PyMOL CGO cylinders between C-alpha atoms (Angstrom):
from pymol import cmd
from pymol.cgo import CYLINDER

trace = [
    CYLINDER, -52.78, -27.95, -7.94, -53.76, -25.60, -5.10, 0.3, 1, 1, 1, 1, 1, 1,
    CYLINDER, -53.76, -25.60, -5.10, -54.19, -21.84, -5.14, 0.3, 1, 1, 1, 1, 1, 1,
    CYLINDER, -54.19, -21.84, -5.14, -52.12, -19.38, -3.16, 0.3, 1, 1, 1, 1, 1, 1,
    CYLINDER, -52.12, -19.38, -3.16, -55.07, -18.76, -0.85, 0.3, 1, 1, 1, 1, 1, 1,
    CYLINDER, -55.07, -18.76, -0.85, -55.43, -22.48, -0.18, 0.3, 1, 1, 1, 1, 1, 1,
    CYLINDER, -55.43, -22.48, -0.18, -51.71, -22.83, 0.47, 0.3, 1, 1, 1, 1, 1, 1,
    CYLINDER, -51.71, -22.83, 0.47, -51.70, -19.89, 2.87, 0.3, 1, 1, 1, 1, 1, 1,
    CYLINDER, -51.70, -19.89, 2.87, -54.70, -21.37, 4.69, 0.3, 1, 1, 1, 1, 1, 1,
    CYLINDER, -54.70, -21.37, 4.69, -52.69, -24.57, 5.22, 0.3, 1, 1, 1, 1, 1, 1,
    CYLINDER, -52.69, -24.57, 5.22, -49.35, -23.02, 6.17, 0.3, 1, 1, 1, 1, 1, 1,
    CYLINDER, -49.35, -23.02, 6.17, -49.87, -23.31, 9.91, 0.3, 1, 1, 1, 1, 1, 1,
    CYLINDER, -49.87, -23.31, 9.91, -50.76, -26.99, 9.63, 0.3, 1, 1, 1, 1, 1, 1,
    CYLINDER, -50.76, -26.99, 9.63, -47.90, -27.47, 7.16, 0.3, 1, 1, 1, 1, 1, 1,
    CYLINDER, -47.90, -27.47, 7.16, -45.42, -25.83, 9.52, 0.3, 1, 1, 1, 1, 1, 1,
    CYLINDER, -45.42, -25.83, 9.52, -46.70, -27.87, 12.46, 0.3, 1, 1, 1, 1, 1, 1,
    CYLINDER, -46.70, -27.87, 12.46, -46.58, -31.06, 10.33, 0.3, 1, 1, 1, 1, 1, 1,
    CYLINDER, -46.58, -31.06, 10.33, -50.30, -31.74, 10.74, 0.3, 1, 1, 1, 1, 1, 1,
    CYLINDER, -50.30, -31.74, 10.74, -51.16, -32.20, 7.04, 0.3, 1, 1, 1, 1, 1, 1,
    CYLINDER, -51.16, -32.20, 7.04, -51.87, -35.50, 5.35, 0.3, 1, 1, 1, 1, 1, 1,
    CYLINDER, -51.87, -35.50, 5.35, -48.99, -36.53, 3.06, 0.3, 1, 1, 1, 1, 1, 1,
    CYLINDER, -48.99, -36.53, 3.06, -50.85, -35.63, -0.15, 0.3, 1, 1, 1, 1, 1, 1,
    CYLINDER, -50.85, -35.63, -0.15, -51.73, -32.14, 1.11, 0.3, 1, 1, 1, 1, 1, 1,
    CYLINDER, -51.73, -32.14, 1.11, -48.18, -31.64, 2.40, 0.3, 1, 1, 1, 1, 1, 1,
    CYLINDER, -48.18, -31.64, 2.40, -46.82, -32.47, -1.07, 0.3, 1, 1, 1, 1, 1, 1,
    CYLINDER, -46.82, -32.47, -1.07, -49.32, -30.10, -2.68, 0.3, 1, 1, 1, 1, 1, 1,
    CYLINDER, -49.32, -30.10, -2.68, -48.26, -27.26, -0.37, 0.3, 1, 1, 1, 1, 1, 1,
    CYLINDER, -48.26, -27.26, -0.37, -44.58, -28.02, -0.97, 0.3, 1, 1, 1, 1, 1, 1,
    CYLINDER, -44.58, -28.02, -0.97, -45.12, -28.03, -4.74, 0.3, 1, 1, 1, 1, 1, 1,
    CYLINDER, -45.12, -28.03, -4.74, -46.94, -24.70, -4.49, 0.3, 1, 1, 1, 1, 1, 1,
    CYLINDER, -46.94, -24.70, -4.49, -44.25, -23.16, -2.26, 0.3, 1, 1, 1, 1, 1, 1,
    CYLINDER, -44.25, -23.16, -2.26, -41.55, -24.25, -4.70, 0.3, 1, 1, 1, 1, 1, 1,
    CYLINDER, -41.55, -24.25, -4.70, -43.29, -22.49, -7.57, 0.3, 1, 1, 1, 1, 1, 1,
    CYLINDER, -43.29, -22.49, -7.57, -44.69, -19.40, -5.82, 0.3, 1, 1, 1, 1, 1, 1,
    CYLINDER, -44.69, -19.40, -5.82, -42.33, -16.81, -4.36, 0.3, 1, 1, 1, 1, 1, 1,
    CYLINDER, -42.33, -16.81, -4.36, -45.09, -14.99, -2.49, 0.3, 1, 1, 1, 1, 1, 1,
    CYLINDER, -45.09, -14.99, -2.49, -46.22, -18.10, -0.61, 0.3, 1, 1, 1, 1, 1, 1,
    CYLINDER, -46.22, -18.10, -0.61, -42.60, -19.02, 0.09, 0.3, 1, 1, 1, 1, 1, 1,
    CYLINDER, -42.60, -19.02, 0.09, -42.06, -15.54, 1.55, 0.3, 1, 1, 1, 1, 1, 1,
    CYLINDER, -42.06, -15.54, 1.55, -45.20, -15.86, 3.69, 0.3, 1, 1, 1, 1, 1, 1,
    CYLINDER, -45.20, -15.86, 3.69, -43.95, -19.20, 5.04, 0.3, 1, 1, 1, 1, 1, 1,
    CYLINDER, -43.95, -19.20, 5.04, -40.50, -17.78, 5.81, 0.3, 1, 1, 1, 1, 1, 1,
    CYLINDER, -40.50, -17.78, 5.81, -42.11, -14.82, 7.56, 0.3, 1, 1, 1, 1, 1, 1,
    CYLINDER, -42.11, -14.82, 7.56, -44.38, -17.17, 9.51, 0.3, 1, 1, 1, 1, 1, 1,
    CYLINDER, -44.38, -17.17, 9.51, -41.36, -19.23, 10.63, 0.3, 1, 1, 1, 1, 1, 1,
    CYLINDER, -41.36, -19.23, 10.63, -39.55, -16.10, 11.81, 0.3, 1, 1, 1, 1, 1, 1,
    CYLINDER, -39.55, -16.10, 11.81, -42.68, -14.92, 13.59, 0.3, 1, 1, 1, 1, 1, 1,
    CYLINDER, -42.68, -14.92, 13.59, -43.01, -18.24, 15.42, 0.3, 1, 1, 1, 1, 1, 1,
    CYLINDER, -43.01, -18.24, 15.42, -39.38, -18.02, 16.56, 0.3, 1, 1, 1, 1, 1, 1,
    CYLINDER, -39.38, -18.02, 16.56, -39.86, -14.44, 17.74, 0.3, 1, 1, 1, 1, 1, 1,
    CYLINDER, -39.86, -14.44, 17.74, -43.09, -15.31, 19.54, 0.3, 1, 1, 1, 1, 1, 1,
    CYLINDER, -43.09, -15.31, 19.54, -41.47, -18.25, 21.32, 0.3, 1, 1, 1, 1, 1, 1,
    CYLINDER, -41.47, -18.25, 21.32, -38.59, -16.02, 22.37, 0.3, 1, 1, 1, 1, 1, 1,
    CYLINDER, -38.59, -16.02, 22.37, -40.94, -13.31, 23.59, 0.3, 1, 1, 1, 1, 1, 1,
    CYLINDER, -40.94, -13.31, 23.59, -42.91, -15.83, 25.65, 0.3, 1, 1, 1, 1, 1, 1,
    CYLINDER, -42.91, -15.83, 25.65, -39.87, -16.25, 27.80, 0.3, 1, 1, 1, 1, 1, 1,
    CYLINDER, -39.87, -16.25, 27.80, -40.37, -12.66, 28.88, 0.3, 1, 1, 1, 1, 1, 1,
    CYLINDER, -40.37, -12.66, 28.88, -44.15, -12.24, 28.85, 0.3, 1, 1, 1, 1, 1, 1,
    CYLINDER, -44.15, -12.24, 28.85, -47.28, -13.86, 27.49, 0.3, 1, 1, 1, 1, 1, 1,
    CYLINDER, -47.28, -13.86, 27.49, -48.76, -12.82, 24.15, 0.3, 1, 1, 1, 1, 1, 1,
    CYLINDER, -48.76, -12.82, 24.15, -52.37, -11.62, 24.11, 0.3, 1, 1, 1, 1, 1, 1,
    CYLINDER, -52.37, -11.62, 24.11, -54.91, -14.42, 23.75, 0.3, 1, 1, 1, 1, 1, 1,
    CYLINDER, -54.91, -14.42, 23.75, -56.04, -13.16, 20.35, 0.3, 1, 1, 1, 1, 1, 1,
    CYLINDER, -56.04, -13.16, 20.35, -52.54, -12.77, 18.90, 0.3, 1, 1, 1, 1, 1, 1,
    CYLINDER, -52.54, -12.77, 18.90, -52.58, -15.95, 16.81, 0.3, 1, 1, 1, 1, 1, 1,
    CYLINDER, -52.58, -15.95, 16.81, -55.90, -15.30, 15.06, 0.3, 1, 1, 1, 1, 1, 1,
    CYLINDER, -55.90, -15.30, 15.06, -54.98, -11.64, 14.49, 0.3, 1, 1, 1, 1, 1, 1,
    CYLINDER, -54.98, -11.64, 14.49, -51.63, -12.61, 12.98, 0.3, 1, 1, 1, 1, 1, 1,
    CYLINDER, -51.63, -12.61, 12.98, -53.22, -15.17, 10.69, 0.3, 1, 1, 1, 1, 1, 1,
    CYLINDER, -53.22, -15.17, 10.69, -55.83, -12.62, 9.58, 0.3, 1, 1, 1, 1, 1, 1,
    CYLINDER, -55.83, -12.62, 9.58, -53.06, -10.11, 8.88, 0.3, 1, 1, 1, 1, 1, 1,
    CYLINDER, -53.06, -10.11, 8.88, -51.12, -12.63, 6.80, 0.3, 1, 1, 1, 1, 1, 1,
    CYLINDER, -51.12, -12.63, 6.80, -54.24, -13.62, 4.85, 0.3, 1, 1, 1, 1, 1, 1,
    CYLINDER, -54.24, -13.62, 4.85, -55.11, -10.01, 4.13, 0.3, 1, 1, 1, 1, 1, 1,
    CYLINDER, -55.11, -10.01, 4.13, -51.63, -9.10, 2.94, 0.3, 1, 1, 1, 1, 1, 1,
    CYLINDER, -51.63, -9.10, 2.94, -51.11, -12.14, 0.72, 0.3, 1, 1, 1, 1, 1, 1,
    CYLINDER, -51.11, -12.14, 0.72, -54.17, -11.29, -1.39, 0.3, 1, 1, 1, 1, 1, 1,
    CYLINDER, -54.17, -11.29, -1.39, -52.56, -8.15, -2.76, 0.3, 1, 1, 1, 1, 1, 1,
]
cmd.load_cgo(trace, "trace")
């Protein structure tokens, strides 16, 4: 069993399919049982889509990814 914080830390790798099978299953199990983490993942997916769309028009700042991840981490601890 993994904590919400651990799951959130792994969401990027989960989304990009870079997790080992056992970790992927652990994240999926957590997402299925935790509405907050599921919401964070859905928000992350939407953010990725929006970012990709916006890149067609202009480049995002170099620090956008780390700032976004920090924002998500901070707001999932509440």
